[in-house]
C-alpha positions, 0 to 999 in steps of 0.5 A: 377948048376941049378936056384933051387941050386942057389936060395937055396944057396942065402938063405942060404947066406942071413939066415947065414948074418941076423944071424950073423948081429943079433949077432953083434948087441946083438940080438940072444937070446930069449929075442930079440923079447922082447928087440925090442919090448921094444926098440920100446916102448922106442922110441913111448914114445920119440916120443910122449914126443918130440911132447908133449914138441913142443906143450907146448912150441907153447902154451907158446909162444902164450899166451905170445904173446896174454898176450903182446897184451891185456897189450898193449891194455889195457894201450893204453885204460887207457891212452886215455883222 
């Protein structure tokens, strides 16, 4: 067996393995490309929503903290003789 035959055999085995793996996860049909695109879009949306939620929580805590500081300084100023 020469190198070309060995390489061809490895290539066929790799392709057969990839097809079996896709079939095992249900991505063997013609709609698989659309399914993968939809999954990627959903993942991108999830990442965007997660980032937006984290930013909103950080902003809320910042506003509460600054509001508490402002309220404390207001009452401190009002109570001075």
